[in-house]
N, C-alpha and C positions, 0 to 999 in steps of 0.2 A: 727559633732553633737555639741549639747550644745547650749548656748544661743548665740545670734548674738551679744547682748550688756551686759556688765558686769554691772550691776547696784547695786551691793552690794559693800561695802569698801574693798579693798585689802591692805594689810600691807607690801608694798614694802620696801626693804631694800637696794636698789641699784638702779641706773639707767645706761643703756648702750646706748652710743651714737654711731651708727654704721654707718661707711662710705665706700666708693669706695676704697679709697687709691690711692696714685699716686707716681711716682719717684721723688726723690730729688736730683737727679744729672746724668750726661750724662751715668756714668755706671750702674745707675739703670734701665734705659729705658727698655732695651731688657729684663731682669730678670723680671721687671713689666709686660710687655707684655706677657710672657710666662705664668704668673699668671692668667691674665685676660682670655687668650685663652686656658688654660689648658684642656686637654680632647679632644681638636680638631685636634690635630695632624699638626698644622701649623709650618713649618719650619721657622728657624731664619732669612733666606733670606727674607721671606716675612713680617715677623714682622719688619724688618728693612726698608722695603719700607713704612710701614705705621707710622714709629716712627718720621717722619720729624716734626709733630705737636709738640712732645716734644722736639725735637732737636732745634726748632725755638726758644724755650724758655730757653735755656740752659739746656735741660734736666729735668727741674724741673716744675712739675705740681703745680698749686697753690691749689689744694684742701686740701692738709694737713694742710698748714698753715691757710687756711680758717677755717678747722674744729677746730684747736687749738684757734682760735679767738672766735669761736662759743661756745667751750667748756668753755672757760673764761668768757663769756657773760652769759651762762647758770648757771654756778656757782654764780656769782653775783646776778642773777635773783632768783635763789633759795634761797639765803641768804636773799635777800629783801621780799621774800614771806614767810619766815619762814619755809623753806623745808629743814629739817636736812637729806638730803640724799646724798652719795657719787655718782659722776658721772664718769664713766669709759668710755674709748674710745677705740674702735678697728675697724679695717679695714678689709675688704674682700680681698684686693689683694697687700696690702703692709703694712710694719710696720706703728703703732703698730698693730699687728693682733688680730683678734678676740679672739682665744684660749688664747694668753698672757693676754689680758683684763681680760678674764673670770677666769683665773688661780689666777690673782691678787685678783679679787673681792672675790673669794671663800676664798683665804687666809686671807681676811679681814673679813670673817664671813657672807658674803651675802648669802642668800639662794633664794631669790625671786627678780628678776629684772624685770623692766620694759624698753623695748628697744624703742629707737627713731632712725629709719632709716633717713638717709638724702634725702628722696624721698617723695613725697606727694600723688602719684597716684598708681592705681593697674595696675600691669603688672607682668611678670615673672621677668624681671630685676629690677623692682623698689619695688617689694614687696616679691614675693613668693622666689625669689634668696635668699634674706636677710634671710628668714625664714629657707630655707634649709641650708645657711652656719651657722646658730646659731646652728642648729641641729650637724653638722658636729664639729664645734668648741667644743661643748660640749662634743662629743665623743672622740676627739683629746685630751681634757684636762682632760679625765676620770671623768666628772661632770655630766653625763647624769641623775644619779640618785638622785643627791643632790641638783642642781641648776635649778630653773625654771626660763624660760624667757618668759614673755608675750610682747606683742607689743602695741604700741598706734595705734589708727585707723588712716587710710589715712586721711591727713588733707588738701586735695586739696579745701575744701569749708570752711576752717576755716577763719574768717575774719582777724585775725593778718597775717596769711600766705598771703593772696591776697592784703593786704593793700599796701604793697610797689610796687605791680604792678598798683594799682589803682593811687598811687602817681605818679608813673613814666609816666603814660599815660596821666594823666592831664597835667604835666610839658612838655611832648613832644608835645602834641597837641597845648598848650599855645605857645610854640615856633614856631609851624607851622604858627599859627595865626599872631605872630609877624612878621613872614618872609613873610606875604601876601597871605598865601594859605586859601581857604575856606575849611570847613568840607569835602566836597564831592571831595576834591582836594588831600586829604591825606588818605591813608589806614594803618589800623593798623594790623599787622602781628604777631599773637601770635606763637611763635615757640617752639617746643619740639622736643626729640630725637624721630627719625622714629624706629619702631620695626616691625618685620614680621606680616602680616595681619593674619596669622594662630595665632600667640601668641595674638594679639588683640582681636581676636573671644573669646579666653579663659579667657579673663581679667574681673575682677569686678564682680565675682558671677553671672555669665550668667543665672543660674538657679533661681534666686532670683531677677533679674532686666531685663527689656527689654531694650536693647541697640540696637544701629545702626549696620551697618556693621563693624565698628571699635571697637567694644565691649566696656567695660568699660574705657579702657585707653582714648580712644577717646572720649567718652561721658563725662567723668568726665574733661577732659580738656575743651570741649566745653561749659559746664555748668560753669565752672570757668571763661573762657573767656567773655561769655555772661554777668555774673555779674559784671566784672571789667569795661565793656563797658558801661553798665547801670549806674554805679556810676560815672566814669570818663568823658566819651564822648558819650552820647548816640547817638548823630547824625553823628559820623564818622564811615564810612564802616570798616569792619574788617572780618579776616578769621583766621582759624587754619592751620598752615603749619609745615612742618618737616624739620628735619636736621639730618646729622651724619649717615646716613644710612652705613651698610657695608653688608658684604654677597655675595653670588653669584647673578649675574644679573637675573638669572632665578627664584629667590625666590622673590615673591610679598612682599613689604614693604608699609607701609602707605605713602600716598602722598597728596598733591604735595610737593616737596622739596622747601624749602624757597628760592633757587637761580631761580628756575623755575618760581616760583611765582612772584618773582621781575621782571623777564625778561618780563612775561606776561603783568606786569603792564606797563613796559617801552614800549613794543611794542603797546599796546591799546592806549597809549597816553592820558588816562582820568585821570591819577594821576601825581601830581607833586612832592609829598613826601610821604614817607614810614617810619613807626614807627615799629621798631622790639622790642618784647617784650618776653624775654626768660622765658615764663610762666613754662616751664617744669623743671626749674632747681632752687635749693635753693641758689646757689652761683656762682659767676664768674669763673667755672672751664674750663677745656680745651676746652669742646665743645663750650662754650661761647666765649671764648677769641680767638680761632681760627674760627670756623665754622660761628660765627656771626659777630665777631669784625674785622676779616680779611677777609674771602671769601664773606659773604654776604653784608657786607658794600662795598666792593669793586665791587660786582655786580650792586649794586645801584647807585654808582657812575659813573659806565660804562653806565648805562641806563640814566644819567642824572637827576636822582632823589634827592631830598633832603631827608637826611636819619638820624635818631636818633635811638640809641638803649637804652632802659630803664634799670634801675637796677634790680638785683636779691636781694632776701632778705636778704642774706649775715648775718649780725648781727643787723640788724634793731630791735630796739626796740620792735616793733609791732609783729615781726615775733618770737624773743626770747619769748616774753610774750605768743603768741599762743603754743609754745612748753611748756612753764610751765602750761598753762592751760589744755593742753591733759594730762600732768601728774596727775594734781590736780583732773580732773574728773573720773580717774581711783582710786585715792586714796580714794575719796569721795563715789565712786559708783554712780556718779551723774546720774539721769534719762535722758534717751536720749531725751526727750522732752526739757530738760533744757540745752543741750549743744550747744555750738555756732556753727552754720552751716549755710551758708547764700545763697548757689544756689539753684537750682530747686531740686537738690538731697538730700535726708535725710543725717543727719550726718552717716557716714559710720560704718560699723560693727567693733566691738572690736576683735572678733574672726573669722578669715578667715574661710570660707566653704571648705568643702573637695575636693580636686581637683582644687581649684580656682587657675587661672593664671598658670596652670601646662605647662611645656615644654615638649612635648611628643617626640621631637627630642633628647633629653638628657635622656630619660627614667625616670621612677619614682624615686623619691628621697624622703625621710622623710623630713617633713618641720614642724617646730615648730608652733603648733596652738595657743597657750595660754590658756590649760586646764590643763596640767600636765607635770612634767619632762618628 
């Protein structure tokens, strides 16, 4: 309950950058995967079977270094914007952990935080699970009565977030033209992490917005991709594809898989090139470096297709500026009509709706909604 948008100023005294976390050495890989899969009863032998992505890169996920760089960029951008707010960084699955970040913030006198998750879309893993983890971290730190955590809105349609993808598509299509390919000989594949279809159906406040069968998660990606193509290459064909699925084969997940889509293009013979856009990701972490840069590009080359993978936002100034703007709109209580949102979907809600993006397989868990400690 409560307002969908917060349109009155809020006096935040701290910012929380919330990440997924990742191992930083070979000895960290299995403990990290235990954290990611906690509660599912997956034995270490199975975890070792799926650890090869990390082992391939020396046991080091790039995600922590990427968040360190983003943290530095945000602090510099805050200074430039005149925002005198400390920024804390905490991860869900590896050090620095969320409860440690919250304990430090509380020790520094912070009482009302605005959290920025490193994910732009609505789903269990990309939104609600963060909110559940914040509730758990507050309880673990003994701060649930004294520290409030609000959350910026989903930013899938903020022009600063999408700008890197526009730039990347333009550059890749220009390269394709230089290689002699016409618009209809190239296809743009917007890639994002697949999720179970049951989770997708519950994503994105389905009681407030009418979505297709993929729910808000798919709908928000489609809206973002549509806008990117309209800005960057309106005559080039495109589609949304998925990657990195896990779980039992009997469980339906969003499709098509990026590799299957590339193989279909190769078999059809109507395309000579493919542009892979990691639309669902804010930085080049493991799913981008392995699933796209290794597997998807190899599939394209096996099909004889010219291929390019465009950049993620990372620390691009346009993306960092978008995160600063998301903080400013809450500090100001900016009216929703004045917020930056460029897709066919309105600027998303500040306060998540009850039950939004819930994962019934894991049972009900309290999730920070952004109304009270």
